[in-house]
Residue frames relative to the residue before (quaternion, step in Angstrom):
aa qw qx qy qz dx dy dz
M 1.0000 0.0000 0.0000 0.0000 0.00 0.00 0.00
R 0.3041 -0.7388 0.5837 0.1452 3.54 -1.20 0.74
A 0.0394 -0.7443 0.6665 0.0148 3.54 -1.33 0.60
L 0.2175 -0.7265 0.6441 0.1002 3.44 -1.34 0.76
V 0.1391 -0.8035 0.5782 0.0281 3.51 -0.80 1.11
I 0.0263 -0.8327 0.5508 -0.0504 3.47 -0.61 1.23
D 0.2477 0.7500 -0.5579 0.2545 3.50 -0.50 1.34
D 0.4519 -0.6887 0.4871 0.2901 3.59 -0.90 0.69
S 0.6658 0.4857 -0.2995 0.4808 3.59 1.18 -0.37
R 0.4320 -0.7168 0.4977 0.2277 3.58 -0.51 1.27
A 0.6434 0.5279 -0.3243 0.4495 3.59 0.93 -0.80
M 0.6835 0.4682 -0.2919 0.4779 3.60 0.85 -0.94
R 0.5926 0.5347 -0.3870 0.4617 3.69 1.02 -0.60
R 0.6448 0.5237 -0.3220 0.4542 3.59 0.91 -0.92
I 0.6613 0.5171 -0.3086 0.4473 3.57 0.83 -0.99
V 0.7034 0.4394 -0.3036 0.4690 3.62 0.72 -0.95
T 0.6598 0.5067 -0.3202 0.4532 3.47 0.92 -1.00
S 0.5959 0.5335 -0.3790 0.4655 3.75 0.92 -0.63
I 0.6652 0.5052 -0.3285 0.4409 3.63 0.83 -0.97
L 0.7047 0.4877 -0.2687 0.4398 3.59 0.83 -1.06
T 0.6436 0.4969 -0.3286 0.4806 3.54 0.92 -0.85
G 0.6428 0.5248 -0.3330 0.4478 3.59 0.98 -0.71
L 0.6935 0.4591 -0.2386 0.5014 3.57 1.26 -0.42
G 0.6484 -0.5631 0.2821 0.4277 3.48 1.45 0.17
Y 0.5172 0.6420 -0.4355 0.3615 3.62 1.13 0.08
E 0.3333 -0.6262 0.6542 0.2621 3.44 -1.45 0.44
V 0.1222 -0.8486 0.5147 -0.0036 3.64 -0.67 1.10
R 0.0282 -0.7329 0.6749 0.0808 3.37 -1.23 0.61
D 0.1568 -0.8028 0.5590 0.1356 3.54 -1.10 0.36
A 0.2341 -0.7251 0.6437 0.0710 3.49 -1.59 0.36
G 0.4221 -0.7349 0.4777 0.2315 3.58 -1.06 0.67
H 0.7751 0.0106 -0.0501 0.6297 3.57 1.29 -0.12
G 0.7283 -0.4614 0.2809 0.4216 3.56 -1.38 0.34
R 0.6128 0.5931 -0.3370 0.3989 3.58 0.89 -0.66
E 0.6406 0.5099 -0.2555 0.5141 3.41 1.20 -1.05
G 0.6377 0.5562 -0.3133 0.4311 3.50 1.04 -0.76
L 0.6684 0.4536 -0.2926 0.5118 3.55 1.03 -0.90
D 0.5792 0.5734 -0.3983 0.4208 3.62 1.01 -0.42
V 0.5999 0.5469 -0.3209 0.4879 3.59 1.15 -0.90
L 0.6997 0.4391 -0.3031 0.4753 3.57 0.80 -0.98
D 0.6045 0.5551 -0.3789 0.4276 3.69 0.96 -0.70
E 0.6141 0.5663 -0.3268 0.4421 3.62 1.15 -0.78
G 0.5581 -0.6176 0.4026 0.3809 3.58 1.12 -0.30
W 0.5222 0.6195 -0.4290 0.3992 3.63 1.19 0.00
M 0.0240 -0.8623 0.5054 -0.0180 3.47 -0.14 1.20
P 0.2379 -0.7890 0.5566 0.1047 3.55 -0.52 1.33
Q 0.4827 -0.5759 0.5589 0.3507 3.60 -1.36 0.17
L 0.8217 0.1856 -0.0520 0.5364 3.62 1.04 -0.68
V 0.0504 -0.7500 0.6541 0.0849 3.53 -1.07 0.63
C 0.1408 -0.7345 0.6573 0.0932 3.56 -0.96 0.99
V 0.0380 0.8195 -0.5670 0.0741 3.65 -0.51 1.14
D 0.4128 -0.6795 0.5669 0.2155 3.41 -1.31 0.82
W 0.5510 -0.6237 0.4470 0.3280 3.55 -1.18 0.45
N 0.8265 0.2418 -0.0887 0.5005 3.57 0.52 -1.45
M 0.2352 0.7444 -0.5782 0.2370 3.48 -0.42 1.43
P 0.5436 -0.6165 0.4498 0.3494 3.58 -1.18 0.53
V 0.7681 0.3595 -0.3126 0.4278 3.63 -1.37 0.22
M 0.7760 -0.1507 0.1477 0.5944 3.54 0.63 -1.30
D 0.2934 -0.7808 0.5181 0.1895 3.64 -0.49 0.90
G 0.7261 -0.4691 0.3097 0.3961 3.56 -1.28 0.28
L 0.6482 0.5331 -0.3181 0.4410 3.50 1.01 -0.79
Q 0.6528 0.5225 -0.2574 0.4843 3.52 1.09 -0.99
F 0.6282 0.5109 -0.3350 0.4818 3.57 1.18 -0.67
V 0.6331 0.5274 -0.3401 0.4532 3.58 0.88 -0.83
S 0.6464 0.5217 -0.3062 0.4650 3.53 0.90 -0.98
A 0.7088 0.4793 -0.2821 0.4339 3.54 0.77 -0.90
V 0.6270 0.5238 -0.3345 0.4697 3.56 1.12 -0.70
R 0.6952 0.4894 -0.2747 0.4491 3.55 0.96 -0.97
S 0.6416 0.5170 -0.3317 0.4594 3.63 1.18 -0.40
N 0.6737 0.4284 -0.3180 0.5114 3.67 1.23 -0.18
P 0.4191 -0.7658 0.4283 0.2335 3.50 -0.63 1.15
A 0.5738 0.5773 -0.3541 0.4606 3.54 1.29 -0.41
W 0.7741 0.3561 -0.2044 0.4819 3.66 1.03 -0.52
R 0.4476 0.7468 -0.4296 0.2395 3.58 1.23 0.00
S 0.6325 0.5354 -0.3480 0.4384 3.56 1.15 -0.30
V 0.5170 0.6605 -0.4160 0.3514 3.63 1.19 -0.22
T 0.3603 -0.7237 0.5468 0.2180 3.55 -0.86 0.96
I 0.1363 -0.8043 0.5764 0.0474 3.55 -0.81 1.03
M 0.0520 -0.7887 0.6123 0.0173 3.59 -0.92 0.96
M 0.2986 -0.7462 0.5695 0.1724 3.51 -0.59 1.10
V 0.0431 -0.7520 0.6575 -0.0157 3.64 -0.90 1.12
T 0.2428 0.8010 -0.4645 0.2893 3.56 -0.02 1.43
S 0.4817 -0.6243 0.5201 0.3281 3.54 -1.33 0.36
E 0.4803 0.6623 -0.4582 0.3475 3.60 1.21 -0.13
S 0.0189 0.8622 -0.5048 0.0369 3.65 -0.21 1.16
E 0.5035 0.6569 -0.4410 0.3471 3.53 1.16 0.05
H 0.5991 -0.6318 0.3499 0.3456 3.66 -0.88 1.00
T 0.6376 0.5307 -0.3516 0.4338 3.57 0.98 -0.81
Q 0.6488 0.5051 -0.3428 0.4544 3.59 1.03 -0.76
I 0.6152 0.5309 -0.3508 0.4654 3.67 0.94 -0.84
V 0.6608 0.4926 -0.3118 0.4727 3.71 0.91 -0.97
R 0.6440 0.5069 -0.3522 0.4520 3.72 0.97 -0.69
A 0.6423 0.5279 -0.3190 0.4550 3.59 0.97 -0.89
L 0.6998 0.4415 -0.3016 0.4738 3.59 0.81 -0.94
A 0.6392 0.5360 -0.3325 0.4400 3.61 0.95 -0.63
A 0.6709 0.5091 -0.2839 0.4584 3.49 1.16 -0.59
G 0.6847 -0.5241 0.2479 0.4416 3.43 1.37 -0.24
A 0.4786 0.6270 -0.4747 0.3905 3.61 1.28 0.20
H 0.4657 -0.7159 0.4731 0.2163 3.45 -1.17 0.95
E 0.7842 0.0632 0.0242 0.6169 3.55 1.06 -0.86
Y 0.2498 -0.7553 0.6031 0.0581 3.49 -1.44 0.44
V 0.0232 0.7783 -0.6254 0.0505 3.71 -0.64 1.06
I 0.3037 -0.7549 0.5723 0.1020 3.40 -0.91 1.29
K 0.3738 -0.6831 0.5911 0.2103 3.59 -1.02 1.05
P 0.5553 -0.2568 -0.7898 0.0439 1.56 -1.98 1.62
F 0.2008 -0.7588 0.6173 0.0543 3.43 -1.31 0.67
T 0.3511 -0.6660 0.5939 0.2837 3.55 -1.38 0.07
A 0.6684 -0.4661 0.4047 0.4149 3.46 -1.50 0.29
D 0.6424 0.5417 -0.3224 0.4358 3.51 0.97 -0.86
A 0.6209 0.5401 -0.3607 0.4390 3.64 0.98 -0.67
I 0.6457 0.5047 -0.3147 0.4788 3.54 1.05 -0.84
R 0.6407 0.5064 -0.3350 0.4699 3.53 0.88 -0.97
D 0.6869 0.4747 -0.3317 0.4391 3.71 0.69 -0.86
K 0.6360 0.5045 -0.3627 0.4577 3.57 0.92 -0.61
L 0.6136 0.5187 -0.3467 0.4839 3.60 1.05 -0.91
A 0.6493 0.5079 -0.3682 0.4300 3.65 0.74 -0.79
L 0.6252 0.5604 -0.3198 0.4391 3.59 0.89 -0.94
L 0.7241 0.4133 -0.2332 0.5005 3.55 0.97 -1.03
G 0.5275 -0.6444 0.4377 0.3390 3.70 1.10 0.01
L 0.5530 0.6114 -0.3491 0.4455 3.72 1.40 0.12
L 0.4674 0.5989 -0.5382 0.3650 3.71 0.91 0.44
P 0.4681 -0.6807 0.4847 0.2874 3.61 -0.74 1.04
E 0.6255 -0.5807 0.3579 0.3788 3.60 -0.97 0.70
E 0.6545 0.5275 -0.2856 0.4602 3.49 0.95 -0.78
A 0.6653 0.4590 -0.2914 0.5117 3.62 1.14 -0.40
L 0.5529 0.6181 -0.3788 0.4108 3.57 1.21 -0.17
V 0.5416 0.6553 -0.3814 0.3629 3.55 1.11 -0.66
G 0.8241 0.0890 -0.1141 0.5477 3.63 -0.68 1.18
H 0.6414 0.5022 -0.3416 0.4688 3.69 1.12 0.21
Q 0.2760 -0.7470 0.5926 0.1209 3.43 -0.91 1.09
V 0.4415 -0.7068 0.5062 0.2219 3.47 -0.71 1.30
P 0.4022 -0.7192 0.4954 0.2748 3.71 -0.64 0.80
L 0.4326 -0.6971 0.4834 0.3054 3.52 -1.03 0.47
R 0.4934 -0.6339 0.5058 0.3146 3.52 -1.23 0.64
S 0.6513 -0.5011 0.3787 0.4259 3.68 -1.05 0.44
S 0.6634 0.4688 -0.3522 0.4648 3.74 0.91 -0.65
D 0.6504 0.4998 -0.3501 0.4523 3.56 1.03 -0.59
E 0.6219 0.5468 -0.3687 0.4223 3.61 1.04 -0.63
A 0.6617 0.4919 -0.3343 0.4564 3.59 1.02 -0.60
R 0.6517 0.5146 -0.3458 0.4369 3.61 1.09 -0.35
V 0.1241 -0.7896 0.5977 0.0628 3.61 -0.81 0.99
V 0.2039 -0.7545 0.6209 0.0606 3.44 -0.92 1.05
V 0.0430 -0.7936 0.6068 0.0146 3.61 -0.77 1.04
P 0.3816 -0.7151 0.5299 0.2497 3.58 -0.62 1.02
V 0.0561 -0.7793 0.6200 0.0713 3.59 -1.00 0.63
P 0.4264 -0.7356 0.4733 0.2303 3.47 -0.69 0.97
L 0.4011 -0.6935 0.5135 0.3075 3.66 -0.81 0.73
R 0.4295 -0.6232 0.6076 0.2409 3.38 -1.39 0.70
S 0.6273 -0.5840 0.3360 0.3907 3.53 -1.03 0.63
S 0.6404 0.5544 -0.3044 0.4357 3.50 1.21 -0.55
D 0.6803 0.4929 -0.2615 0.4752 3.41 1.31 -0.43
Q 0.5568 0.6218 -0.3837 0.3951 3.59 1.23 -0.23
E 0.5281 -0.6472 0.4479 0.3187 3.51 -1.16 0.73
V 0.3034 -0.7588 0.5532 0.1619 3.43 -1.09 0.74
A 0.3709 -0.7395 0.5104 0.2345 3.55 -0.77 0.95
L 0.2677 -0.7833 0.5401 0.1520 3.65 -0.74 0.96
C-alpha cells in the first residue's frame, strides 16, 4: 500500500512516515499541499494521504478540496493529521472530503486504529491487533440466545 504524508514540519513527516512504513506502507512526503498535488500529478497514486492543516503555499483544507475536485483522485482516502482541534475545524475538514481526523499530538496506536477503521491497515499489520469499534457499533448490543431444542435444525 502507498501513502503520501504532507506536513510543513520535517520532524512530523518523519514521525508519520516511520509509523506508516512500520505498518508496511510505501511512503512519499511533501512539505505543503502544492507539493502533494505535484506528487499526484506525477501519477504516483497512494491509497492514503495524511495531511496537516496549517502549511505555507497550500494548506491542508485547500489540498483536500483540490483532490476532491479531480475525478482521477476522488478515491484517495484522506486523513487530516493536525493540531486544529476545534469542532468547527473538524467539521470543515470532513465536509471538504477528509475521511478521518487525527489531532496532534497522537500515538502510533491512534494512527493504526484510524487505519483499521478505514480498512487501510495492511494484512500483516492486523496480526494481533483488535480492530476498534465504530461509534455506531458500540451502541449495538448483541445478546446470544440459546436455542431451544424445538428451534434447532434437524438433519435429514
